[in-house]
C-alpha positions in Angstrom: 121.5 59.3 230.1 118.6 61.0 228.2 117.7 61.3 224.5 118.9 64.9 224.8 122.4 63.5 225.3 122.3 61.1 222.3 123.5 61.9 218.8 123.2 60.2 215.5 126.2 60.5 213.2 126.1 60.3 209.4 129.4 59.6 207.6 130.2 58.3 204.1 133.1 56.2 203.0 134.4 55.3 199.5 134.2 51.5 200.1 133.0 48.9 202.5 136.6 48.2 203.6 137.2 51.8 204.6 133.8 52.0 206.3 134.5 48.9 208.3 137.9 50.2 209.3 136.4 53.6 210.4 133.6 51.9 212.3 135.8 49.5 214.2 138.3 52.2 215.1 135.6 54.6 216.3 133.8 51.9 218.3 137.1 50.6 219.9 138.0 54.2 220.8 134.5 54.7 222.3 133.7 57.6 220.0 130.7 55.6 218.7 128.7 53.1 220.6 127.6 51.5 217.4 127.9 51.9 213.6 125.6 50.6 211.0 127.1 50.2 207.5 124.7 50.7 204.6 126.5 49.8 201.3 125.2 50.7 197.9 124.6 54.4 198.4 124.9 56.6 195.3 126.1 60.1 196.0 125.7 62.8 193.4 127.4 66.1 194.4 129.6 68.9 193.2 133.3 68.8 194.2 135.9 71.4 193.0 133.6 72.5 190.2 132.9 69.1 188.8 129.7 67.0 189.0 130.5 63.7 190.7 128.4 60.5 190.8 130.0 57.9 193.1 129.1 54.7 195.0 129.7 55.1 198.7 128.9 53.3 202.0 126.9 55.2 204.5 127.9 54.8 208.1 125.2 55.6 210.7 126.7 56.0 214.1 125.4 56.5 217.6 127.2 58.5 220.2 126.7 61.1 222.9 127.0 64.9 222.9 130.0 64.6 225.2 131.9 62.5 222.6 131.2 64.7 219.6 134.2 67.0 219.9 136.6 64.1 220.0 134.8 62.4 217.1 135.0 65.6 215.0 138.7 65.7 215.6 139.4 62.0 215.0 137.4 61.4 211.8 139.5 63.7 209.6 142.6 61.9 210.9 141.3 58.5 209.8 139.3 59.3 206.7 140.8 59.2 203.2 138.6 62.0 201.9 140.0 65.6 202.0 136.7 66.7 203.3 134.7 63.8 204.8 131.0 64.1 205.2 130.3 64.1 208.9 126.9 65.3 210.2 125.8 65.0 213.8 122.0 65.0 214.5 120.1 65.5 217.7 117.9 62.7 219.0 114.3 63.4 220.0 113.5 60.2 221.9 114.9 56.7 222.5 114.3 53.6 224.6 115.7 54.2 228.0 117.6 50.9 228.0 119.2 51.7 224.7 120.1 55.1 225.8 121.7 53.7 228.9 123.7 51.2 226.8 124.8 54.0 224.5 126.1 56.1 227.4 128.0 53.1 228.9 129.5 52.2 225.5 130.9 55.6 224.9 132.0 56.3 228.5 135.7 57.1 228.8 137.4 54.5 231.0 140.6 54.9 232.8 
């Protein structure tokens, strides 16, 4: 596996409990190799014409390009938001051992 195959995922959740549930499910289902939860984020955004100012938890996930389509389909099924934030970013470089682990952790097993 190379860095070109790796992806970083940004996802927000309304609470730590929801973020933990999302992270555990996505890791168990091998859609993410790992998820870091960053509580205490403050999100200011416009939604349905109103200005919103909310506390959220940011989930930073690591996955592979091959798992992105399944991840994109699964998150809306699990997430309480009508339109969850889900961004997938390319990776420029990574330690070879970490990239190998990432690939193994997201490999679909029979």
